[in-house]
MARDO-114724 format. One record per atom (N, C-alpha, C): chain; residue number from 1; atom name; x, y, z. Coordinates in Angstrom, 2 decimals. Layout:
BEGIN
<ch:A i:NUM at:CA px:X py:Y pz:Z>;
...
END
This chain:
BEGIN
<ch:A i:1 at:N px:-30.54 py:-32.31 pz:81.75>;
<ch:A i:1 at:CA px:-31.07 py:-31.40 pz:82.75>;
<ch:A i:1 at:C px:-30.77 py:-31.94 pz:84.13>;
<ch:A i:2 at:N px:-30.56 py:-31.04 pz:85.06>;
<ch:A i:2 at:CA px:-30.17 py:-31.42 pz:86.41>;
<ch:A i:2 at:C px:-31.01 py:-30.68 pz:87.43>;
<ch:A i:3 at:N px:-31.37 py:-31.38 pz:88.49>;
<ch:A i:3 at:CA px:-32.10 py:-30.79 pz:89.61>;
<ch:A i:3 at:C px:-31.31 py:-31.05 pz:90.88>;
<ch:A i:4 at:N px:-31.23 py:-30.03 pz:91.74>;
<ch:A i:4 at:CA px:-30.50 py:-30.18 pz:93.00>;
<ch:A i:4 at:C px:-31.49 py:-30.06 pz:94.14>;
<ch:A i:5 at:N px:-31.45 py:-31.03 pz:95.04>;
<ch:A i:5 at:CA px:-32.31 py:-31.02 pz:96.21>;
<ch:A i:5 at:C px:-31.44 py:-30.80 pz:97.43>;
<ch:A i:6 at:N px:-31.65 py:-29.70 pz:98.14>;
<ch:A i:6 at:CA px:-30.90 py:-29.39 pz:99.36>;
<ch:A i:6 at:C px:-31.45 py:-30.23 pz:100.50>;
<ch:A i:7 at:N px:-30.57 py:-30.97 pz:101.18>;
<ch:A i:7 at:CA px:-31.04 py:-31.84 pz:102.27>;
<ch:A i:7 at:C px:-30.44 py:-31.43 pz:103.61>;
<ch:A i:8 at:N px:-30.01 py:-30.18 pz:103.73>;
<ch:A i:8 at:CA px:-29.53 py:-29.67 pz:105.02>;
<ch:A i:8 at:C px:-30.70 py:-29.05 pz:105.76>;
<ch:A i:9 at:N px:-30.46 py:-28.63 pz:107.00>;
<ch:A i:9 at:CA px:-31.55 py:-28.04 pz:107.79>;
<ch:A i:9 at:C px:-31.02 py:-26.93 pz:108.67>;
<ch:A i:10 at:N px:-31.88 py:-26.41 pz:109.53>;
<ch:A i:10 at:CA px:-31.54 py:-25.30 pz:110.42>;
<ch:A i:10 at:C px:-31.20 py:-25.83 pz:111.80>;
<ch:A i:11 at:N px:-30.24 py:-26.73 pz:111.89>;
<ch:A i:11 at:CA px:-29.95 py:-27.41 pz:113.15>;
<ch:A i:11 at:C px:-29.43 py:-26.48 pz:114.24>;
<ch:A i:12 at:N px:-28.63 py:-25.49 pz:113.87>;
<ch:A i:12 at:CA px:-28.12 py:-24.54 pz:114.87>;
<ch:A i:12 at:C px:-29.25 py:-23.80 pz:115.55>;
<ch:A i:13 at:N px:-30.21 py:-23.37 pz:114.76>;
<ch:A i:13 at:CA px:-31.37 py:-22.68 pz:115.31>;
<ch:A i:13 at:C px:-32.15 py:-23.61 pz:116.24>;
<ch:A i:14 at:N px:-32.34 py:-24.85 pz:115.81>;
<ch:A i:14 at:CA px:-33.07 py:-25.81 pz:116.63>;
<ch:A i:14 at:C px:-32.36 py:-26.07 pz:117.95>;
<ch:A i:15 at:N px:-31.04 py:-26.16 pz:117.92>;
<ch:A i:15 at:CA px:-30.27 py:-26.40 pz:119.15>;
<ch:A i:15 at:C px:-30.47 py:-25.26 pz:120.14>;
<ch:A i:16 at:N px:-30.44 py:-24.02 pz:119.66>;
<ch:A i:16 at:CA px:-30.67 py:-22.87 pz:120.54>;
<ch:A i:16 at:C px:-32.07 py:-22.89 pz:121.11>;
<ch:A i:17 at:N px:-33.03 py:-23.27 pz:120.30>;
<ch:A i:17 at:CA px:-34.41 py:-23.36 pz:120.78>;
<ch:A i:17 at:C px:-34.53 py:-24.45 pz:121.84>;
<ch:A i:18 at:N px:-33.82 py:-25.55 pz:121.67>;
<ch:A i:18 at:CA px:-33.87 py:-26.64 pz:122.65>;
<ch:A i:18 at:C px:-33.35 py:-26.17 pz:124.01>;
<ch:A i:19 at:N px:-32.28 py:-25.38 pz:124.01>;
<ch:A i:19 at:CA px:-31.74 py:-24.87 pz:125.28>;
<ch:A i:19 at:C px:-32.75 py:-23.97 pz:125.98>;
<ch:A i:20 at:N px:-33.44 py:-23.15 pz:125.21>;
<ch:A i:20 at:CA px:-34.46 py:-22.28 pz:125.79>;
<ch:A i:20 at:C px:-35.60 py:-23.10 pz:126.37>;
<ch:A i:21 at:N px:-35.96 py:-24.16 pz:125.69>;
<ch:A i:21 at:CA px:-37.02 py:-25.04 pz:126.19>;
<ch:A i:21 at:C px:-36.60 py:-25.69 pz:127.50>;
<ch:A i:22 at:N px:-35.34 py:-26.11 pz:127.59>;
<ch:A i:22 at:CA px:-34.84 py:-26.71 pz:128.83>;
<ch:A i:22 at:C px:-34.94 py:-25.70 pz:129.97>;
<ch:A i:23 at:N px:-34.49 py:-24.47 pz:129.72>;
<ch:A i:23 at:CA px:-34.55 py:-23.44 pz:130.76>;
<ch:A i:23 at:C px:-35.98 py:-23.17 pz:131.20>;
<ch:A i:24 at:N px:-36.89 py:-23.20 pz:130.26>;
<ch:A i:24 at:CA px:-38.27 py:-22.85 pz:130.54>;
<ch:A i:24 at:C px:-39.10 py:-24.02 pz:131.08>;
<ch:A i:25 at:N px:-38.86 py:-25.23 pz:130.61>;
<ch:A i:25 at:CA px:-39.78 py:-26.33 pz:130.86>;
<ch:A i:25 at:C px:-39.28 py:-27.39 pz:131.85>;
<ch:A i:26 at:N px:-37.98 py:-27.56 pz:131.99>;
<ch:A i:26 at:CA px:-37.48 py:-28.60 pz:132.89>;
<ch:A i:26 at:C px:-37.79 py:-28.22 pz:134.33>;
<ch:A i:27 at:N px:-38.33 py:-29.15 pz:135.08>;
<ch:A i:27 at:CA px:-38.71 py:-28.85 pz:136.46>;
<ch:A i:27 at:C px:-38.34 py:-30.01 pz:137.37>;
<ch:A i:28 at:N px:-37.93 py:-29.63 pz:138.56>;
<ch:A i:28 at:CA px:-37.72 py:-30.58 pz:139.65>;
<ch:A i:28 at:C px:-37.95 py:-29.82 pz:140.95>;
<ch:A i:29 at:N px:-38.61 py:-30.44 pz:141.94>;
<ch:A i:29 at:CA px:-38.90 py:-29.71 pz:143.19>;
<ch:A i:29 at:C px:-37.64 py:-29.33 pz:143.98>;
<ch:A i:30 at:N px:-36.57 py:-30.06 pz:143.77>;
<ch:A i:30 at:CA px:-35.31 py:-29.77 pz:144.46>;
<ch:A i:30 at:C px:-34.46 py:-28.87 pz:143.57>;
<ch:A i:31 at:N px:-34.19 py:-27.62 pz:143.98>;
<ch:A i:31 at:CA px:-33.43 py:-26.69 pz:143.14>;
<ch:A i:31 at:C px:-32.02 py:-27.18 pz:142.81>;
<ch:A i:32 at:N px:-31.39 py:-27.90 pz:143.74>;
<ch:A i:32 at:CA px:-30.04 py:-28.42 pz:143.46>;
<ch:A i:32 at:C px:-30.08 py:-29.49 pz:142.37>;
<ch:A i:33 at:N px:-31.07 py:-30.37 pz:142.44>;
<ch:A i:33 at:CA px:-31.23 py:-31.39 pz:141.39>;
<ch:A i:33 at:C px:-31.49 py:-30.71 pz:140.06>;
<ch:A i:34 at:N px:-32.37 py:-29.72 pz:140.07>;
<ch:A i:34 at:CA px:-32.70 py:-29.01 pz:138.83>;
<ch:A i:34 at:C px:-31.47 py:-28.37 pz:138.20>;
<ch:A i:35 at:N px:-30.65 py:-27.75 pz:139.02>;
<ch:A i:35 at:CA px:-29.43 py:-27.11 pz:138.53>;
<ch:A i:35 at:C px:-28.49 py:-28.15 pz:137.90>;
<ch:A i:36 at:N px:-28.25 py:-29.25 pz:138.60>;
<ch:A i:36 at:CA px:-27.38 py:-30.30 pz:138.09>;
<ch:A i:36 at:C px:-27.96 py:-30.92 pz:136.82>;
<ch:A i:37 at:N px:-29.25 py:-31.17 pz:136.85>;
<ch:A i:37 at:CA px:-29.92 py:-31.82 pz:135.74>;
<ch:A i:37 at:C px:-29.89 py:-30.96 pz:134.48>;
<ch:A i:38 at:N px:-30.22 py:-29.68 pz:134.63>;
<ch:A i:38 at:CA px:-30.19 py:-28.77 pz:133.47>;
<ch:A i:38 at:C px:-28.80 py:-28.73 pz:132.85>;
<ch:A i:39 at:N px:-27.78 py:-28.67 pz:133.68>;
<ch:A i:39 at:CA px:-26.41 py:-28.62 pz:133.16>;
<ch:A i:39 at:C px:-26.09 py:-29.88 pz:132.35>;
<ch:A i:40 at:N px:-26.50 py:-31.04 pz:132.87>;
<ch:A i:40 at:CA px:-26.24 py:-32.29 pz:132.16>;
<ch:A i:40 at:C px:-26.98 py:-32.35 pz:130.82>;
<ch:A i:41 at:N px:-28.24 py:-31.96 pz:130.84>;
<ch:A i:41 at:CA px:-29.03 py:-32.02 pz:129.60>;
<ch:A i:41 at:C px:-28.48 py:-31.03 pz:128.57>;
<ch:A i:42 at:N px:-28.12 py:-29.83 pz:129.01>;
<ch:A i:42 at:CA px:-27.55 py:-28.86 pz:128.08>;
<ch:A i:42 at:C px:-26.24 py:-29.36 pz:127.49>;
<ch:A i:43 at:N px:-25.43 py:-30.01 pz:128.30>;
<ch:A i:43 at:CA px:-24.18 py:-30.57 pz:127.81>;
<ch:A i:43 at:C px:-24.44 py:-31.66 pz:126.77>;
<ch:A i:44 at:N px:-25.44 py:-32.48 pz:127.02>;
<ch:A i:44 at:CA px:-25.80 py:-33.52 pz:126.05>;
<ch:A i:44 at:C px:-26.26 py:-32.90 pz:124.75>;
<ch:A i:45 at:N px:-27.07 py:-31.85 pz:124.85>;
<ch:A i:45 at:CA px:-27.55 py:-31.19 pz:123.63>;
<ch:A i:45 at:C px:-26.43 py:-30.52 pz:122.84>;
<ch:A i:46 at:N px:-25.39 py:-30.09 pz:123.54>;
<ch:A i:46 at:CA px:-24.25 py:-29.52 pz:122.81>;
<ch:A i:46 at:C px:-23.54 py:-30.61 pz:122.01>;
<ch:A i:47 at:N px:-23.51 py:-31.82 pz:122.56>;
<ch:A i:47 at:CA px:-22.88 py:-32.94 pz:121.85>;
<ch:A i:47 at:C px:-23.75 py:-33.45 pz:120.72>;
<ch:A i:48 at:N px:-25.06 py:-33.45 pz:120.95>;
<ch:A i:48 at:CA px:-26.00 py:-34.00 pz:119.97>;
<ch:A i:48 at:C px:-27.15 py:-33.00 pz:119.76>;
<ch:A i:49 at:N px:-26.87 py:-31.86 pz:119.12>;
<ch:A i:49 at:CA px:-27.89 py:-30.82 pz:119.02>;
<ch:A i:49 at:C px:-29.10 py:-31.22 pz:118.18>;
<ch:A i:50 at:N px:-28.90 py:-32.08 pz:117.23>;
<ch:A i:50 at:CA px:-30.01 py:-32.51 pz:116.37>;
<ch:A i:50 at:C px:-29.52 py:-33.66 pz:115.51>;
<ch:A i:51 at:N px:-30.34 py:-34.04 pz:114.59>;
<ch:A i:51 at:CA px:-29.96 py:-35.12 pz:113.68>;
<ch:A i:51 at:C px:-28.70 py:-34.73 pz:112.93>;
<ch:A i:52 at:N px:-27.87 py:-35.70 pz:112.60>;
<ch:A i:52 at:CA px:-26.64 py:-35.36 pz:111.87>;
<ch:A i:52 at:C px:-26.95 py:-34.85 pz:110.47>;
<ch:A i:53 at:N px:-26.12 py:-33.93 pz:110.04>;
<ch:A i:53 at:CA px:-26.23 py:-33.45 pz:108.67>;
<ch:A i:53 at:C px:-25.68 py:-34.52 pz:107.73>;
<ch:A i:54 at:N px:-26.26 py:-34.66 pz:106.57>;
<ch:A i:54 at:CA px:-25.72 py:-35.65 pz:105.62>;
<ch:A i:54 at:C px:-24.33 py:-35.25 pz:105.17>;
<ch:A i:55 at:N px:-23.49 py:-36.24 pz:104.94>;
<ch:A i:55 at:CA px:-22.13 py:-35.94 pz:104.49>;
<ch:A i:55 at:C px:-22.14 py:-35.37 pz:103.07>;
<ch:A i:56 at:N px:-23.17 py:-35.66 pz:102.33>;
<ch:A i:56 at:CA px:-23.38 py:-35.06 pz:101.01>;
<ch:A i:56 at:C px:-24.63 py:-34.19 pz:101.14>;
<ch:A i:57 at:N px:-24.49 py:-32.86 pz:101.22>;
<ch:A i:57 at:CA px:-25.62 py:-31.99 pz:101.56>;
<ch:A i:57 at:C px:-26.65 py:-31.75 pz:100.45>;
<ch:A i:58 at:N px:-26.36 py:-32.19 pz:99.24>;
<ch:A i:58 at:CA px:-27.31 py:-31.98 pz:98.16>;
<ch:A i:58 at:C px:-27.33 py:-33.20 pz:97.25>;
<ch:A i:59 at:N px:-28.50 py:-33.46 pz:96.71>;
<ch:A i:59 at:CA px:-28.67 py:-34.58 pz:95.79>;
<ch:A i:59 at:C px:-28.83 py:-33.99 pz:94.40>;
<ch:A i:60 at:N px:-27.88 py:-34.26 pz:93.53>;
<ch:A i:60 at:CA px:-27.90 py:-33.73 pz:92.18>;
<ch:A i:60 at:C px:-28.44 py:-34.81 pz:91.25>;
<ch:A i:61 at:N px:-29.62 py:-34.57 pz:90.71>;
<ch:A i:61 at:CA px:-30.24 py:-35.54 pz:89.81>;
<ch:A i:61 at:C px:-30.04 py:-35.09 pz:88.37>;
<ch:A i:62 at:N px:-29.40 py:-35.93 pz:87.61>;
<ch:A i:62 at:CA px:-29.22 py:-35.64 pz:86.18>;
<ch:A i:62 at:C px:-30.12 py:-36.59 pz:85.40>;
<ch:A i:63 at:N px:-30.89 py:-36.05 pz:84.49>;
<ch:A i:63 at:CA px:-31.83 py:-36.85 pz:83.72>;
<ch:A i:63 at:C px:-31.38 py:-36.91 pz:82.27>;
<ch:A i:64 at:N px:-31.66 py:-38.02 pz:81.65>;
<ch:A i:64 at:CA px:-31.37 py:-38.12 pz:80.22>;
<ch:A i:64 at:C px:-32.41 py:-37.31 pz:79.45>;
<ch:A i:65 at:N px:-32.13 py:-37.09 pz:78.21>;
<ch:A i:65 at:CA px:-33.04 py:-36.31 pz:77.38>;
<ch:A i:65 at:C px:-34.34 py:-37.06 pz:77.13>;
<ch:A i:66 at:N px:-34.37 py:-38.37 pz:77.42>;
<ch:A i:66 at:CA px:-35.57 py:-39.17 pz:77.19>;
<ch:A i:66 at:C px:-36.63 py:-38.95 pz:78.28>;
<ch:A i:67 at:N px:-36.24 py:-38.31 pz:79.39>;
<ch:A i:67 at:CA px:-37.17 py:-38.09 pz:80.49>;
<ch:A i:67 at:C px:-37.79 py:-36.70 pz:80.31>;
<ch:A i:68 at:N px:-39.11 py:-36.68 pz:80.23>;
<ch:A i:68 at:CA px:-39.80 py:-35.41 pz:80.01>;
<ch:A i:68 at:C px:-39.69 py:-34.51 pz:81.23>;
<ch:A i:69 at:N px:-39.97 py:-33.23 pz:81.03>;
<ch:A i:69 at:CA px:-39.94 py:-32.28 pz:82.13>;
<ch:A i:69 at:C px:-40.96 py:-32.68 pz:83.20>;
<ch:A i:70 at:N px:-42.13 py:-33.12 pz:82.80>;
<ch:A i:70 at:CA px:-43.17 py:-33.54 pz:83.75>;
<ch:A i:70 at:C px:-42.69 py:-34.74 pz:84.56>;
<ch:A i:71 at:N px:-42.04 py:-35.69 pz:83.91>;
<ch:A i:71 at:CA px:-41.51 py:-36.87 pz:84.62>;
<ch:A i:71 at:C px:-40.40 py:-36.46 pz:85.59>;
<ch:A i:72 at:N px:-39.54 py:-35.54 pz:85.16>;
<ch:A i:72 at:CA px:-38.48 py:-35.05 pz:86.03>;
<ch:A i:72 at:C px:-39.06 py:-34.40 pz:87.28>;
<ch:A i:73 at:N px:-40.06 py:-33.56 pz:87.08>;
<ch:A i:73 at:CA px:-40.69 py:-32.88 pz:88.21>;
<ch:A i:73 at:C px:-41.33 py:-33.88 pz:89.17>;
<ch:A i:74 at:N px:-41.96 py:-34.91 pz:88.63>;
<ch:A i:74 at:CA px:-42.59 py:-35.93 pz:89.47>;
<ch:A i:74 at:C px:-41.53 py:-36.71 pz:90.26>;
<ch:A i:75 at:N px:-40.43 py:-37.05 pz:89.63>;
<ch:A i:75 at:CA px:-39.34 py:-37.77 pz:90.30>;
<ch:A i:75 at:C px:-38.76 py:-36.90 pz:91.43>;
<ch:A i:76 at:N px:-38.48 py:-35.64 pz:91.12>;
<ch:A i:76 at:CA px:-37.93 py:-34.72 pz:92.13>;
<ch:A i:76 at:C px:-38.90 py:-34.56 pz:93.28>;
<ch:A i:77 at:N px:-40.19 py:-34.43 pz:92.97>;
<ch:A i:77 at:CA px:-41.21 py:-34.29 pz:94.01>;
<ch:A i:77 at:C px:-41.24 py:-35.52 pz:94.92>;
<ch:A i:78 at:N px:-41.22 py:-36.70 pz:94.35>;
<ch:A i:78 at:CA px:-41.26 py:-37.94 pz:95.15>;
<ch:A i:78 at:C px:-40.01 py:-38.09 pz:96.02>;
<ch:A i:79 at:N px:-38.87 py:-37.78 pz:95.45>;
<ch:A i:79 at:CA px:-37.62 py:-37.88 pz:96.22>;
<ch:A i:79 at:C px:-37.62 py:-36.84 pz:97.34>;
<ch:A i:80 at:N px:-38.07 py:-35.63 pz:97.06>;
<ch:A i:80 at:CA px:-38.12 py:-34.58 pz:98.08>;
<ch:A i:80 at:C px:-39.04 py:-34.97 pz:99.23>;
<ch:A i:81 at:N px:-40.19 py:-35.53 pz:98.92>;
<ch:A i:81 at:CA px:-41.12 py:-35.98 pz:99.96>;
<ch:A i:81 at:C px:-40.48 py:-37.08 pz:100.79>;
<ch:A i:82 at:N px:-39.83 py:-38.02 pz:100.13>;
<ch:A i:82 at:CA px:-39.16 py:-39.12 pz:100.85>;
<ch:A i:82 at:C px:-38.08 py:-38.58 pz:101.78>;
<ch:A i:83 at:N px:-37.23 py:-37.69 pz:101.27>;
<ch:A i:83 at:CA px:-36.13 py:-37.16 pz:102.08>;
<ch:A i:83 at:C px:-36.64 py:-36.35 pz:103.26>;
<ch:A i:84 at:N px:-37.67 py:-35.54 pz:103.05>;
<ch:A i:84 at:CA px:-38.24 py:-34.76 pz:104.15>;
<ch:A i:84 at:C px:-38.82 py:-35.69 pz:105.21>;
<ch:A i:85 at:N px:-39.50 py:-36.73 pz:104.78>;
<ch:A i:85 at:CA px:-40.07 py:-37.70 pz:105.71>;
<ch:A i:85 at:C px:-38.97 py:-38.42 pz:106.49>;
<ch:A i:86 at:N px:-37.93 py:-38.82 pz:105.79>;
<ch:A i:86 at:CA px:-36.82 py:-39.52 pz:106.45>;
<ch:A i:86 at:C px:-36.12 py:-38.62 pz:107.47>;
<ch:A i:87 at:N px:-35.90 py:-37.36 pz:107.09>;
<ch:A i:87 at:CA px:-35.27 py:-36.41 pz:108.03>;
<ch:A i:87 at:C px:-36.11 py:-36.25 pz:109.28>;
<ch:A i:88 at:N px:-37.42 py:-36.18 pz:109.13>;
<ch:A i:88 at:CA px:-38.32 py:-36.08 pz:110.29>;
<ch:A i:88 at:C px:-38.23 py:-37.33 pz:111.15>;
<ch:A i:89 at:N px:-38.16 py:-38.50 pz:110.52>;
<ch:A i:89 at:CA px:-38.05 py:-39.76 pz:111.27>;
<ch:A i:89 at:C px:-36.76 py:-39.80 pz:112.07>;
<ch:A i:90 at:N px:-35.66 py:-39.38 pz:111.46>;
<ch:A i:90 at:CA px:-34.36 py:-39.37 pz:112.15>;
<ch:A i:90 at:C px:-34.39 py:-38.36 pz:113.29>;
<ch:A i:91 at:N px:-34.97 py:-37.19 pz:113.04>;
<ch:A i:91 at:CA px:-35.06 py:-36.17 pz:114.09>;
<ch:A i:91 at:C px:-35.90 py:-36.66 pz:115.26>;
<ch:A i:92 at:N px:-37.00 py:-37.34 pz:114.96>;
<ch:A i:92 at:CA px:-37.86 py:-37.86 pz:116.03>;
<ch:A i:92 at:C px:-37.12 py:-38.94 pz:116.84>;
<ch:A i:93 at:N px:-36.38 py:-39.80 pz:116.16>;
<ch:A i:93 at:CA px:-35.60 py:-40.82 pz:116.86>;
<ch:A i:93 at:C px:-34.52 py:-40.18 pz:117.72>;
<ch:A i:94 at:N px:-33.86 py:-39.16 pz:117.21>;
<ch:A i:94 at:CA px:-32.84 py:-38.44 pz:117.97>;
<ch:A i:94 at:C px:-33.46 py:-37.81 pz:119.21>;
<ch:A i:95 at:N px:-34.63 py:-37.21 pz:119.06>;
<ch:A i:95 at:CA px:-35.32 py:-36.58 pz:120.19>;
<ch:A i:95 at:C px:-35.66 py:-37.63 pz:121.25>;
<ch:A i:96 at:N px:-36.13 py:-38.78 pz:120.84>;
<ch:A i:96 at:CA px:-36.47 py:-39.83 pz:121.80>;
<ch:A i:96 at:C px:-35.23 py:-40.31 pz:122.55>;
<ch:A i:97 at:N px:-34.10 py:-40.41 pz:121.86>;
<ch:A i:97 at:CA px:-32.85 py:-40.81 pz:122.52>;
<ch:A i:97 at:C px:-32.42 py:-39.75 pz:123.53>;
<ch:A i:98 at:N px:-32.53 py:-38.48 pz:123.17>;
<ch:A i:98 at:CA px:-32.17 py:-37.40 pz:124.08>;
<ch:A i:98 at:C px:-33.09 py:-37.41 pz:125.31>;
<ch:A i:99 at:N px:-34.37 py:-37.67 pz:125.11>;
<ch:A i:99 at:CA px:-35.30 py:-37.75 pz:126.24>;
<ch:A i:99 at:C px:-34.91 py:-38.89 pz:127.18>;
<ch:A i:100 at:N px:-34.56 py:-40.04 pz:126.62>;
<ch:A i:100 at:CA px:-34.16 py:-41.18 pz:127.46>;
<ch:A i:100 at:C px:-32.89 py:-40.84 pz:128.25>;
<ch:A i:101 at:N px:-31.94 py:-40.20 pz:127.60>;
<ch:A i:101 at:CA px:-30.70 py:-39.79 pz:128.28>;
<ch:A i:101 at:C px:-31.03 py:-38.78 pz:129.38>;
<ch:A i:102 at:N px:-31.92 py:-37.83 pz:129.07>;
<ch:A i:102 at:CA px:-32.28 py:-36.80 pz:130.05>;
<ch:A i:102 at:C px:-32.92 py:-37.40 pz:131.30>;
<ch:A i:103 at:N px:-33.75 py:-38.41 pz:131.11>;
<ch:A i:103 at:CA px:-34.38 py:-39.05 pz:132.28>;
<ch:A i:103 at:C px:-33.34 py:-39.78 pz:133.14>;
<ch:A i:104 at:N px:-32.37 py:-40.40 pz:132.49>;
<ch:A i:104 at:CA px:-31.28 py:-41.03 pz:133.25>;
<ch:A i:104 at:C px:-30.44 py:-39.97 pz:133.95>;
<ch:A i:105 at:N px:-30.23 py:-38.85 pz:133.29>;
<ch:A i:105 at:CA px:-29.47 py:-37.76 pz:133.91>;
<ch:A i:105 at:C px:-30.20 py:-37.20 pz:135.12>;
<ch:A i:106 at:N px:-31.51 py:-37.19 pz:135.08>;
<ch:A i:106 at:CA px:-32.28 py:-36.74 pz:136.24>;
<ch:A i:106 at:C px:-32.00 py:-37.64 pz:137.43>;
<ch:A i:107 at:N px:-31.96 py:-38.94 pz:137.20>;
<ch:A i:107 at:CA px:-31.66 py:-39.87 pz:138.29>;
<ch:A i:107 at:C px:-30.25 py:-39.64 pz:138.84>;
<ch:A i:108 at:N px:-29.30 py:-39.37 pz:137.95>;
<ch:A i:108 at:CA px:-27.93 py:-39.09 pz:138.38>;
<ch:A i:108 at:C px:-27.90 py:-37.80 pz:139.21>;
<ch:A i:109 at:N px:-28.60 py:-36.77 pz:138.73>;
<ch:A i:109 at:CA px:-28.64 py:-35.49 pz:139.46>;
<ch:A i:109 at:C px:-29.27 py:-35.67 pz:140.84>;
<ch:A i:110 at:N px:-30.31 py:-36.47 pz:140.92>;
<ch:A i:110 at:CA px:-30.94 py:-36.74 pz:142.23>;
<ch:A i:110 at:C px:-29.97 py:-37.45 pz:143.15>;
<ch:A i:111 at:N px:-29.24 py:-38.39 pz:142.61>;
<ch:A i:111 at:CA px:-28.25 py:-39.11 pz:143.42>;
<ch:A i:111 at:C px:-27.15 py:-38.17 pz:143.88>;
<ch:A i:112 at:N px:-26.62 py:-37.36 pz:142.94>;
<ch:A i:112 at:CA px:-25.55 py:-36.43 pz:143.29>;
<ch:A i:112 at:C px:-26.02 py:-35.42 pz:144.34>;
<ch:A i:113 at:N px:-27.23 py:-34.93 pz:144.22>;
<ch:A i:113 at:CA px:-27.75 py:-33.96 pz:145.18>;
<ch:A i:113 at:C px:-27.94 py:-34.59 pz:146.55>;
<ch:A i:114 at:N px:-28.28 py:-35.86 pz:146.58>;
<ch:A i:114 at:CA px:-28.49 py:-36.53 pz:147.87>;
<ch:A i:114 at:C px:-27.15 py:-36.83 pz:148.57>;
<ch:A i:115 at:N px:-26.07 py:-36.86 pz:147.80>;
<ch:A i:115 at:CA px:-24.75 py:-37.15 pz:148.35>;
<ch:A i:115 at:C px:-24.09 py:-35.92 pz:148.95>;
<ch:A i:116 at:N px:-24.60 py:-34.74 pz:148.65>;
<ch:A i:116 at:CA px:-23.96 py:-33.51 pz:149.16>;
<ch:A i:116 at:C px:-24.58 py:-33.07 pz:150.47>;
END
């Protein structure tokens, strides 16, 4: 018997939502800085829209006949919980990296705006 666990996600949708959040939530009192900053952050999000997709998008578990259906279900459940947790951890780390980059980009935008 075989069970397949899909480990892909809706990253394209999340990337579009992130751009909308930038348009709606990013603020700076200087409109020129805001314009430059938004462009930089959006460009970064295009490069790194979300956590990377796994190179193998599904985990195919094959069980021997000695493993009961209940045991198979328990194994699949534990692996699914682990993978979902790990994906959330990677996504959270990616988000923190993007935030750090965005704050540095704000400083660059402020510098660029002051030079014009």
